C-alpha positions as CSV (number, residue, x, y, z in Angstrom):
1,M,133.5,152.3,64.0
2,A,131.5,149.1,63.7
3,F,130.2,147.4,66.6
4,P,130.1,143.4,66.8
5,A,126.5,142.2,66.3
6,K,124.6,141.2,69.3
7,Q,124.8,137.4,69.5
8,P,121.4,135.6,70.5
9,Q,121.2,133.8,73.9
10,P,121.3,130.4,73.9
11,F,117.8,128.6,73.8
12,H,118.1,127.4,77.4
13,Q,118.6,130.8,78.8
14,R,116.4,132.9,76.5
15,P,112.7,133.5,78.4
16,I,109.8,132.7,76.8
17,A,108.6,136.1,76.9
18,A,111.7,137.4,74.7
19,L,110.1,135.3,71.7
20,K,108.5,137.1,68.8
21,G,104.8,137.0,69.0
22,V,104.7,136.2,73.0
23,G,103.1,138.9,74.8
24,P,102.1,139.0,78.4
25,S,99.0,137.0,77.8
26,I,100.8,133.9,75.6
27,A,103.5,134.1,78.0
28,A,101.1,133.4,80.6
29,K,99.2,130.8,79.1
30,L,102.9,128.8,78.0
31,E,103.9,129.0,81.6
32,K,100.4,127.1,82.4
33,L,101.8,124.2,80.4
34,G,105.3,124.6,82.0
35,L,107.1,126.6,79.4
36,R,109.5,129.2,80.6
37,T,112.4,129.1,78.1
38,A,112.9,128.9,74.4
39,F,114.5,125.4,74.9
40,D,111.4,124.0,77.1
41,L,109.2,125.4,73.9
42,L,111.4,122.9,71.5
43,L,111.0,120.4,73.9
44,H,107.1,120.5,74.0
45,L,106.5,117.6,71.6
46,P,103.7,117.0,69.7
47,L,101.1,114.4,71.0
48,R,100.5,113.1,67.6
49,W,100.9,114.3,63.8
50,Q,98.8,114.6,61.0
51,D,99.7,113.6,57.3
52,R,99.0,116.8,55.3
53,T,101.6,115.9,52.7
54,R,99.4,114.2,50.0
55,I,95.8,114.2,48.7
56,T,93.9,110.8,49.6
57,P,91.3,110.1,46.7
58,I,87.7,109.7,48.3
59,G,87.6,106.0,47.2
60,A,90.5,105.2,49.2
61,L,89.4,106.8,52.2
62,V,89.9,104.6,55.7
63,V,87.4,105.2,58.5
64,G,89.2,106.8,61.4
65,D,92.1,108.1,59.4
66,S,92.9,112.0,59.6
67,C,93.6,112.9,55.6
68,V,93.5,115.8,52.9
69,V,90.8,115.1,50.2
70,Q,90.5,117.7,47.2
71,G,87.1,117.7,45.0
72,E,84.4,119.8,43.9
73,V,81.2,121.0,45.6
74,L,78.4,119.2,44.3
75,H,75.5,120.5,46.8
76,S,75.4,122.4,49.7
77,E,72.4,123.0,51.9
78,I,71.2,123.8,55.3
79,T,69.0,121.1,56.7
80,I,67.0,120.8,60.0
81,R,66.7,117.3,61.3
82,K,67.3,116.9,65.2
83,R,69.2,119.9,65.0
84,R,70.1,122.5,62.5
85,M,73.2,121.9,60.1
86,L,75.0,122.7,57.2
87,L,75.7,119.8,54.7
88,V,78.3,119.8,51.7
89,Q,78.6,117.0,49.2
90,I,82.2,117.1,47.1
91,S,83.5,114.7,44.6
92,D,87.0,114.3,43.2
93,G,85.6,112.8,39.7
94,T,86.4,108.9,41.0
95,G,82.6,108.1,41.1
96,M,82.8,108.3,45.2
97,R,81.4,111.1,47.4
98,L,82.3,113.0,50.8
99,M,79.9,114.6,52.7
100,L,81.1,117.5,55.0
101,R,78.9,118.1,58.0
102,Y,78.8,121.4,60.0
103,F,76.7,121.9,63.1
104,R,78.2,125.4,64.0
105,F,78.6,127.7,60.8
106,S,78.0,130.9,59.7
107,K,76.2,132.2,56.4
108,A,79.3,133.3,55.3
109,Q,80.7,129.9,55.4
110,Q,77.6,128.6,53.2
111,D,78.1,131.3,50.9
112,N,81.8,130.3,50.3
113,L,81.2,126.8,49.5
114,P,79.0,127.5,46.4
115,R,78.4,124.7,43.6
116,G,81.3,124.2,41.4
117,K,83.9,125.6,43.6
118,V,87.3,123.1,44.2
119,V,88.1,123.2,47.7
120,R,90.8,121.1,49.6
121,V,89.7,119.6,53.2
122,F,91.4,118.1,56.1
123,G,89.4,116.0,58.7
124,E,88.8,112.7,60.4
125,V,87.0,110.5,58.1
126,R,83.7,108.6,59.6
127,R,81.3,106.4,58.1
128,S,77.5,107.7,58.0
129,A,74.2,106.5,56.3
130,V,75.2,107.6,53.1
131,G,78.8,106.6,52.9
132,F,81.9,108.8,54.0
133,E,81.7,112.3,56.0
134,M,83.8,114.7,58.1
135,I,82.3,116.5,60.5
136,H,83.7,120.2,61.1
137,P,86.6,119.6,58.6
138,E,89.2,122.4,58.0
139,V,88.2,123.8,54.4
140,R,90.8,126.0,52.0
141,S,89.7,127.2,48.3
142,I,91.7,126.1,45.3
143,S,92.0,128.3,42.4
144,E,94.1,128.0,39.2
145,D,96.0,131.3,39.7
146,K,96.5,130.7,43.1
147,P,97.7,126.9,43.5
148,L,98.1,125.7,47.0
149,A,101.1,123.4,48.2
150,L,100.8,120.6,50.3
151,E,103.0,120.6,53.5
152,A,106.3,119.3,53.2
153,S,106.3,117.2,56.4
154,L,103.9,115.9,58.9
155,T,101.8,118.4,60.6
156,P,102.4,118.6,64.9
157,V,99.4,118.4,67.0
158,Y,100.7,119.8,70.5
159,P,99.3,119.8,74.1
160,A,97.4,123.0,74.4
161,T,95.5,124.9,77.0
162,E,92.5,127.4,76.9
163,G,93.3,130.5,74.7
164,L,96.7,128.8,73.2
165,S,95.7,127.4,69.6
166,Q,97.5,124.8,67.6
167,N,98.4,127.6,64.9
168,K,99.8,129.9,67.8
169,L,101.8,127.0,69.1
170,R,103.1,125.9,65.4
171,S,104.0,129.5,64.5
172,L,106.0,130.0,67.7
173,I,107.8,126.7,67.5
174,E,108.3,127.3,63.6
175,G,110.0,130.5,64.2
176,L,112.7,128.6,66.6
177,L,113.3,125.5,64.1
178,V,114.0,128.3,61.4
179,E,116.6,129.8,64.1
180,L,117.8,126.3,64.5
181,R,118.5,125.8,61.1
182,Q,120.3,129.0,60.4
183,K,122.1,128.8,63.8
184,P,122.8,125.1,65.2
185,A,125.4,126.5,67.3
186,L,122.5,128.2,69.4
187,L,122.0,124.5,70.6
188,H,125.3,123.0,70.3
189,D,125.8,119.3,71.4
190,P,127.5,119.2,74.5
191,L,128.5,115.4,74.5
192,P,132.1,114.6,73.8
193,A,132.9,112.3,71.0
194,T,133.6,109.4,73.4
195,A,129.8,110.1,74.8
196,R,128.4,110.3,71.5
197,Q,129.2,106.7,70.7
198,Q,127.1,105.4,73.5
199,A,124.2,108.2,72.7
200,P,121.3,107.3,69.6
201,A,123.1,108.1,66.7
202,C,121.6,111.7,65.7
203,S,122.7,115.0,66.7
204,L,120.3,117.2,69.2
205,V,119.4,119.5,66.5
206,E,118.6,116.7,64.1
207,A,116.4,115.1,66.8
208,L,114.2,118.3,67.3
209,L,113.6,119.3,63.5
210,N,112.6,116.0,62.7
211,L,110.2,115.3,65.5
212,H,108.6,118.6,65.3
213,Q,108.6,118.2,61.3
214,P,108.8,114.6,60.6
215,P,109.3,113.7,57.0
216,P,106.3,112.3,55.2
217,D,107.7,108.9,54.6
218,V,108.1,108.2,58.4
219,S,106.4,105.3,60.2
220,Q,103.9,106.8,63.1
221,R,103.8,103.8,64.6
222,P,107.7,104.5,66.4
223,L,106.8,108.2,66.7
224,L,103.8,107.6,69.0
225,A,105.6,104.9,70.8
226,G,108.6,107.0,71.1
227,E,110.8,104.5,69.6
228,T,112.6,106.9,67.2
229,Q,116.2,107.6,67.3
230,W,115.2,111.4,67.3
231,Q,113.0,110.6,70.7
232,Q,115.8,108.2,72.1
233,R,118.7,110.9,72.0
234,L,116.4,113.4,73.7
235,A,115.6,110.8,76.4
236,F,119.2,110.0,76.6
237,D,120.5,113.5,77.1
238,E,117.3,114.1,79.8
239,L,118.3,111.0,81.8
240,L,122.1,112.1,81.6
241,A,121.1,115.6,82.9
242,H,119.1,113.9,85.7
243,A,122.2,111.5,87.1
244,L,124.5,114.3,86.7
245,S,122.1,116.6,89.0
246,M,121.8,114.0,91.3
247,Q,125.5,113.0,91.4
248,Q,126.2,116.9,91.9
249,R,123.8,116.7,95.1
250,R,125.6,113.7,96.3
251,A,128.8,115.3,96.0
252,M,127.7,118.6,97.8
253,A,126.4,116.6,100.4
254,H,129.9,114.6,100.7
255,S,131.9,117.5,101.0
256,Q,130.0,119.3,103.9
257,Q,130.8,118.7,107.5
258,G,129.0,115.7,109.7
259,V,129.3,114.6,112.9
260,A,131.5,111.2,113.2
261,L,130.3,109.0,115.8
262,A,132.3,106.4,117.5
263,R,131.2,103.2,117.8
264,V,129.5,101.8,120.8
265,S,130.0,98.3,121.1
266,T,128.9,97.7,124.9
267,Q,125.4,99.8,124.9
268,R,125.0,98.0,121.3
269,Q,125.6,94.5,122.8
270,Q,123.2,95.5,126.0
271,F,120.5,96.7,123.4
272,L,120.6,93.2,121.3
273,A,120.8,91.3,124.6
274,G,117.6,92.9,125.6
275,L,115.3,92.4,122.5
276,G,114.2,88.7,122.9
277,F,114.8,87.8,119.6
278,T,117.9,87.7,117.2
279,L,118.4,90.1,114.1
280,T,118.0,88.6,110.8
281,S,121.6,88.2,108.8
282,A,120.0,91.2,106.4
283,Q,119.2,93.2,109.4
284,Q,122.9,92.8,110.7
285,K,124.1,93.3,107.2
286,V,122.7,96.7,107.1
287,A,122.8,97.8,110.9
288,A,126.7,97.2,110.2
289,T,126.8,99.2,107.0
290,I,125.0,102.2,108.8
291,E,127.4,101.9,111.8
292,D,130.1,102.3,109.5
293,D,128.1,105.4,108.0
294,L,128.0,107.4,111.1
295,T,131.7,106.8,112.0
296,R,132.8,109.0,108.9
297,P,133.1,112.6,109.0
298,Q,131.0,113.4,106.3
299,P,127.0,113.2,106.6
300,A,125.6,109.8,105.5
301,M,122.5,109.9,103.4
302,R,121.1,106.3,103.6
303,L,118.1,104.7,102.1
304,V,116.7,101.6,103.9
305,Q,114.5,99.7,102.3
306,G,112.4,96.5,103.4
307,D,109.2,95.0,102.8
308,V,106.3,95.1,105.7
309,G,107.5,93.3,108.7
310,S,111.3,93.1,107.5
311,G,112.4,94.9,110.8
312,K,113.6,98.2,109.8
313,T,112.7,99.9,113.0
314,V,115.4,98.2,114.9
315,V,117.9,98.9,112.6
316,A,117.1,102.4,112.9
317,A,116.9,102.1,116.8
318,L,120.3,100.9,116.7
319,A,121.7,103.9,114.8
320,A,119.8,106.3,117.3
321,L,121.4,104.2,120.2
322,Q,125.0,105.2,118.4
323,A,124.1,108.8,118.3
324,I,122.8,109.0,122.2
325,A,125.7,107.0,123.3
326,N,127.9,109.5,122.0
327,G,126.0,112.4,123.6
328,E,124.5,113.7,120.5
329,Q,120.5,113.6,119.7
330,A,118.5,111.4,117.3
331,L,115.2,112.5,115.7
332,L,112.7,110.1,113.9
333,M,110.2,111.9,111.7
334,A,106.8,109.7,110.9
335,P,104.2,110.7,108.3
336,T,101.3,110.1,111.0
337,E,100.6,110.6,114.7
338,L,99.6,106.9,114.8
339,L,103.0,105.9,113.4
340,A,104.7,108.1,115.5
341,E,103.1,106.9,118.8
342,Q,104.0,103.5,117.6
343,H,107.7,104.3,116.9
344,A,107.8,106.2,120.5
345,A,106.4,102.8,122.2
346,N,108.8,100.7,120.4
347,F,112.1,102.9,121.2
348,N,110.7,103.4,124.7
349,K,110.6,99.5,125.2
350,W,114.1,98.8,123.3
351,L,116.0,102.0,124.8
352,A,114.1,102.6,128.6
353,P,116.6,99.8,129.9
354,L,119.4,101.7,128.8
355,G,118.1,104.8,130.6
356,V,116.8,106.7,127.4
357,E,113.2,107.8,127.3
358,P,112.0,109.0,124.0
359,V,110.0,112.3,123.6
360,L,106.8,112.3,121.7
361,L,106.3,115.4,119.8
362,R,103.1,116.1,118.1
363,G,101.4,119.0,116.0
364,R,99.4,119.7,119.1
365,S,102.3,119.6,121.2
366,K,102.3,122.2,124.1
367,K,105.1,124.8,124.3
368,A,106.5,123.2,127.5
369,E,106.5,119.9,125.6
370,R,108.4,121.5,122.7
371,E,111.0,123.2,125.0
372,A,111.5,119.4,126.6
373,A,112.2,118.0,123.3
374,Y,115.1,120.8,122.3
375,A,117.5,118.9,124.3
376,A,116.2,115.4,124.7
377,P,118.2,112.5,123.4
378,M,115.6,110.6,121.8
379,V,112.8,112.6,120.0
380,V,109.9,110.9,117.7
381,G,107.6,113.1,116.1
382,T,105.6,114.0,112.9
383,H,105.6,117.2,110.7
384,A,106.3,119.0,114.1
385,L,110.0,118.1,114.0
386,F,110.7,120.7,110.9
387,Q,108.7,123.4,111.8
388,A,110.8,126.4,111.4
389,D,110.3,127.7,115.1
390,M,111.1,124.1,116.6
391,A,114.9,124.1,117.5
392,F,117.1,121.2,118.6
393,K,120.5,121.5,120.4
394,N,122.9,118.6,118.4
395,P,120.8,115.9,116.2
396,A,123.4,113.7,115.0
397,V,121.3,111.0,113.4
398,V,117.9,112.0,111.5
399,I,115.6,108.8,110.4
400,V,112.7,109.6,108.3
401,D,110.2,107.0,108.1
402,E,108.0,106.5,105.0
403,Q,109.8,109.1,102.8
404,H,107.7,109.1,100.0
405,R,105.0,110.7,102.3
406,F,107.4,113.6,102.8
407,G,108.5,116.4,100.1
408,V,111.8,117.0,99.4
409,H,112.1,120.1,101.3
410,Q,110.5,118.8,104.7
411,R,112.8,116.1,104.8
412,L,115.8,118.2,103.8
413,A,114.6,121.0,106.5
414,L,115.7,118.6,109.3
415,R,119.3,118.6,108.2
416,D,119.5,122.4,109.3
417,K,118.8,121.6,112.9
418,R,122.0,121.8,114.4
419,E,123.3,124.7,116.2
420,D,127.2,124.1,115.2
421,G,126.4,124.3,111.5
422,R,127.1,120.4,111.2
423,L,124.8,118.3,109.0
424,P,123.5,115.4,111.2
425,H,123.3,111.7,109.4
426,Q,120.2,111.0,107.7
427,I,118.9,107.5,107.0
428,I,115.5,107.1,105.3
429,M,113.4,103.8,105.6
430,T,110.5,102.7,103.4
431,A,108.4,99.8,103.4
432,T,107.1,100.9,100.0
433,P,109.2,98.7,97.8
434,I,111.0,100.7,95.2
435,P,111.6,99.6,91.7
436,R,115.1,99.4,90.7
437,T,114.6,101.8,87.8
438,L,113.3,104.5,90.3
439,A,116.2,103.6,92.8
440,M,118.6,104.6,90.0
441,T,116.7,107.8,89.3
442,G,115.2,109.4,92.1
443,Y,117.1,108.3,95.2
444,A,120.8,108.3,93.0
445,D,121.9,110.8,95.7
446,L,121.4,108.5,98.3
447,D,123.4,105.2,99.4
448,Y,121.1,102.2,99.0
449,S,120.6,99.1,101.6
450,V,117.8,96.6,101.4
451,I,116.4,94.3,104.0
452,D,115.5,91.6,101.8
453,E,114.8,88.8,104.8
454,L,111.4,88.3,106.9
455,P,112.1,86.9,110.2
456,P,111.9,83.4,110.5
457,G,108.4,81.7,110.6
458,R,106.8,84.1,108.7
459,Q,104.5,82.6,105.9
460,P,103.3,84.2,102.6
461,I,100.0,85.8,103.1
462,K,97.1,84.1,100.9
463,T,94.9,86.6,98.9
464,V,92.0,86.1,97.4
465,V,89.4,88.5,95.4
466,M,85.7,88.5,95.5
467,A,82.7,90.7,95.1
468,N,81.0,92.7,97.8
469,E,78.1,90.6,97.3
470,R,79.6,87.9,99.3
471,R,79.7,90.3,102.2
472,L,77.8,88.0,104.6
473,E,79.9,85.1,103.6
474,L,82.8,87.3,104.9
475,A,81.1,87.9,108.0
476,E,80.6,84.1,108.6
477,R,84.4,83.5,108.1
478,I,85.4,86.4,110.6
479,G,83.0,84.7,113.1
480,A,84.6,81.5,112.6
481,A,88.4,83.0,112.9
482,C,87.7,85.0,115.9
483,A,86.0,82.0,117.8
484,A,89.2,80.1,116.9
485,G,91.4,82.9,118.8
486,E,92.6,84.7,115.7
487,Q,92.1,88.6,115.3
488,A,91.2,90.4,112.2
489,Y,90.9,93.7,110.4
490,W,88.0,95.3,108.3
491,V,89.2,98.2,106.2
492,C,86.9,100.7,105.0
493,T,87.8,102.7,101.9
494,L,86.0,105.9,100.2
495,V,86.9,107.8,97.4
496,E,86.3,111.2,99.1
497,E,89.1,112.3,101.4
498,S,86.6,113.6,103.9
499,D,87.4,112.4,107.1
500,A,83.8,112.6,108.2
501,L,82.3,110.7,105.1
502,Q,84.9,108.2,105.8
503,A,84.4,107.8,109.6
504,E,80.8,107.1,108.8
505,A,81.1,104.4,106.7
506,A,83.7,102.6,109.2
507,E,80.7,103.4,111.8
508,D,78.3,102.0,109.4
509,A,80.6,98.7,108.7
510,A,81.2,98.3,112.5
511,S,77.3,98.4,113.3
512,W,76.7,95.9,110.5
513,L,79.4,93.5,111.8
514,A,78.5,93.8,115.5
515,E,75.0,92.9,114.8
516,Q,75.8,89.7,112.6
517,L,78.3,88.7,114.8
518,P,77.3,89.1,118.4
519,D,80.0,87.1,119.8
520,V,82.8,89.1,118.4
521,R,84.5,92.0,120.3
522,V,84.4,94.9,117.6
523,G,86.5,97.8,117.9
524,L,86.5,101.0,115.4
525,V,89.1,103.5,114.4
526,H,88.8,106.5,112.2
527,G,90.7,109.7,111.5
528,R,88.3,111.9,113.3
529,L,88.6,110.3,116.8
530,K,91.2,112.0,119.1
531,P,94.7,110.6,119.4
532,E,94.0,109.3,122.9
533,Q,91.0,107.4,122.0
534,K,92.4,105.7,118.8
535,E,95.6,104.9,121.0
536,L,93.1,103.1,123.4
537,V,91.5,101.2,120.8
538,M,94.5,100.1,119.3
539,Q,96.0,98.9,122.5
540,A,92.9,97.1,123.4
541,F,93.5,95.3,120.1
542,K,96.9,94.9,120.4
543,A,96.1,93.4,123.9
544,A,93.6,90.9,122.4
545,E,90.8,92.5,124.2
546,L,89.0,93.2,120.8
547,D,88.5,90.5,118.1
548,L,87.8,92.4,115.0
549,L,89.2,96.2,114.5
550,V,87.2,98.0,111.7
551,A,89.2,101.2,110.6
552,T,89.7,103.4,107.3
553,T,93.1,103.4,105.9
554,V,94.6,104.8,109.0
555,V,95.8,101.2,110.1
556,E,98.2,101.4,106.5
557,V,101.3,101.6,108.6
558,G,102.0,101.5,112.5
559,V,100.0,98.9,113.5
560,D,101.9,95.5,114.6
561,V,99.5,92.9,116.0
562,P,101.3,89.3,115.5
563,N,98.0,87.6,116.5
564,A,96.0,89.4,113.7
565,S,95.7,86.8,110.7
566,L,92.8,87.8,108.5
567,M,92.6,91.3,106.6
568,I,89.5,92.4,104.6
569,I,89.5,95.4,102.5
570,E,86.7,96.5,101.3
571,N,86.2,98.2,97.7
572,A,90.0,97.4,97.4
573,E,89.9,98.9,93.5
574,R,90.0,102.3,95.0
575,L,93.2,102.1,96.4
576,G,96.6,101.7,94.7
577,L,99.0,98.9,94.7
578,A,101.2,100.5,97.4
579,Q,98.4,101.2,99.7
580,L,97.0,97.5,99.1
581,H,100.4,96.1,99.8
582,Q,101.0,98.3,103.0
583,L,97.4,97.2,104.4
584,R,97.9,93.4,103.8
585,G,101.3,93.9,105.8
586,R,99.2,94.5,108.7
587,V,98.8,90.4,108.9
588,G,101.2,87.9,108.6
589,R,103.2,89.0,111.5
590,G,103.1,86.0,113.6
591,S,103.9,82.3,112.7
592,R,100.0,81.6,112.1
593,Q,98.9,81.0,108.1
594,S,97.7,84.7,107.3
595,H,94.6,85.7,104.7
596,C,94.0,89.0,102.9
597,V,90.3,89.5,101.4
598,L,89.9,92.1,98.8
599,T,86.2,93.0,97.6
600,Y,85.3,95.0,94.9
601,Q,82.3,96.8,93.2
602,A,81.7,95.7,89.8
603,P,82.4,97.0,86.9
604,L,86.1,97.4,86.9
605,S,88.4,99.1,85.2
606,E,91.4,97.8,83.2
607,N,93.6,99.1,85.5
608,A,91.6,98.0,88.8
609,K,91.6,94.5,87.3
610,T,95.3,94.7,87.0
611,R,95.9,96.1,90.5
612,L,93.7,93.1,91.9
613,N,94.9,90.2,89.9
614,T,98.6,91.5,90.9
615,M,98.1,91.4,94.8
616,R,96.4,88.2,94.6
617,D,99.3,86.4,92.2
618,T,102.3,87.7,94.5
619,T,103.3,88.8,97.6
620,D,106.6,90.0,96.4
621,G,106.9,93.8,97.2
622,F,109.7,94.7,94.3
623,A,107.1,92.6,91.9
624,I,104.0,94.7,93.1
625,A,106.5,98.3,92.9
626,E,107.1,97.4,89.0
627,A,103.6,96.6,88.4
628,D,102.8,100.0,90.3
629,L,105.2,101.9,88.1
630,K,104.1,100.5,84.7
631,I,100.2,101.6,85.8
632,R,100.9,104.8,87.5
633,G,104.1,106.3,86.4
634,P,107.1,107.4,88.4
635,G,105.9,110.5,89.6
636,E,103.0,109.1,91.3
637,V,105.0,106.2,92.7
638,M,107.8,108.3,94.3
639,G,105.3,111.0,95.6
640,T,106.7,113.6,93.6
641,K,104.2,114.3,91.1
642,Q,103.6,118.0,92.4
643,S,107.3,119.0,93.2
644,G,108.3,118.0,89.7
645,E,111.3,116.4,90.7
646,M,110.0,113.2,88.4
647,N,108.4,114.8,85.6
648,Y,110.5,114.3,82.8
649,K,109.9,116.0,79.6
650,V,110.6,113.3,77.0
651,A,112.2,110.3,78.9
652,D,109.8,107.4,80.1
653,L,111.5,105.2,82.7
654,E,109.5,102.1,81.6
655,R,110.4,102.8,78.1
656,D,113.9,103.9,78.4
657,R,115.1,101.8,81.5
658,H,117.8,100.4,79.2
659,W,119.8,103.9,79.4
660,L,120.0,104.3,83.0
661,P,123.0,102.0,83.6
662,V,124.7,103.9,80.9
663,V,124.1,107.2,82.0
664,K,124.8,106.6,85.4
665,D,128.3,105.5,84.6
666,L,128.8,108.3,81.8
667,A,127.5,111.2,84.4
668,L,130.3,110.4,86.5
669,E,132.7,110.3,83.6
670,L,131.6,113.7,82.5
671,L,131.7,115.3,86.1
672,N,135.3,114.4,86.2
673,Q,136.7,114.7,82.7
674,E,134.1,117.2,81.0
675,P,132.8,119.4,84.0
676,A,131.6,121.9,81.2
677,A,129.5,119.6,79.1
678,A,128.0,118.6,82.7
679,T,127.2,122.2,83.7
680,I,125.5,122.7,80.1
681,L,123.2,119.8,80.3
682,V,122.1,120.2,83.7
683,E,121.1,123.9,83.3
684,R,119.7,123.1,79.9
685,W,117.5,120.2,80.9
686,M,117.0,120.4,84.6
687,G,116.2,124.7,84.8
688,A,115.1,125.6,88.3
689,K,115.5,122.2,89.7
690,T,118.8,122.5,89.9
691,Q,118.2,124.3,93.4
692,Y,117.6,120.9,94.7
693,A,121.4,120.2,94.8
694,D,121.5,123.3,97.3
695,V,119.6,121.6,99.9
696,G,120.4,117.8,99.0
């Protein structure tokens, strides 16, 4: 009886260790590169390509090119100049010569290059005192009885790691390509015909074959730029898989049971009447949207984005009030103790007249404080809120401030805190403007609101850039501003993360400024101060008992002093755009014209120049965010570089942003009409990352 032949596993389900030629040691090295399946290996695309498909005459060589040259050995010698080296001269009969130079060589290598031998070499062409040369080129012997064929396609150069050679990677990938040519069904194209009309006009198999082994006549410029239809097809599929995954996460969240919260018009009116100011129309609009969200039985997941000073916190307080007035709990999670303390103070000021006193929970809070938080109507805290041993009775609204500072699992851990199994509504606030590109991808599982209006009377902050050498001039400017009744910040930055070094830098700056400005009251805040010490200094600055606050970047978020109108950021080239924008936002909170001075230490890198010029030229948070995306990439901007959520294998969000609206609509269509195709795409491209759908 004949048994049917065993069918090979599809590439995305085949473990890398199952491939021929991959033992435990090689598998571990491939794992270092993030390669766990055969499909991952196929997506391990070349960094660049070498042209070994033709022989270039020595007379036609161009400095900087890597190419194949064939010629006869004229001379070979070992010479000792500054160092010992093997020099070999070859000629191809055109009257020109090429020098081959080796610094590391064996006697066997010299013996294999005798006068009269014909060799084929490959290397990078350089200019030397005697003409063209190649350093450590690859060499192969040519004989009449064993002709040596040229490569039929461009040769790939892959990202590698220690102990994993180019030849080994080429061999492993070549094995998969041979199988792919023989059995293209192993990587069948899941896109239905209607979807293929919207995608780049080539198949998935065609794209992979041509990217690993491009035809010799292809132009390398679009290849290196990622603009060929082959790369664009892969980018399209990857972006579509990501969009599908996010839509699945969103659908799963909406299918779960939440806590429907009735509107609380009376308490809401009391709250607004006690504020002492009127909400902007943008705040009113977003607050009304959230109020609607909270009345539904499905758990809301909404991102509220607003530039520094736009008033997100008061909108969050209205959401918290809706939970509290319905007899439920509200939790607010902040990334730092300083910001948590600021939020607790604001919420206490707004909610105390309504009989609600927020509980502040820190990492060092004692057992009694933690127990008091269990049933408190409003709890404000840091990471202490999502610790596994921290229980709450019935949180119905969870507010997360500055989402980019938390990992996805930390944020989602707050969703499991209700005793009855229902999920709380989740409101995520950020003052870090998110480029539209990233909002459509990284936050596609969330509803999205923007507070795009600053309170009346605010003036744009004027920003200047100057060298550190003008420090004395800056001190005089601070003295004049403080004499006129204004307040100022001086922020010290260090490359090192050490709290001790940062504190020392801030202490030195404070001493120098106090010496230069004897009439100015100088305060100091840094990460090594105890929270109560920090709080005392901050309160003194807020109460105008101090004129100048010298600080490390702990003042980035959470400090609101309307009278502060001058911000000095020392060595601003060390900080990213998002952090610079946040720091600048500490001023400009009153009606007075505010200024920000960015000092730098020359020489500046091109990226640093771009960052400082961007800050000088605009106060638009979204324009700054777009510039940040170009400089740093999506993983850095989103704070997800380590979690892997935004680490695309092929797609580049800046280059491929034109596909985002297409894949967003197509994802919804596939989920509704072609769920099997959607499943294959997500499994193939997202792999283990689909676990986020279970918690998101």
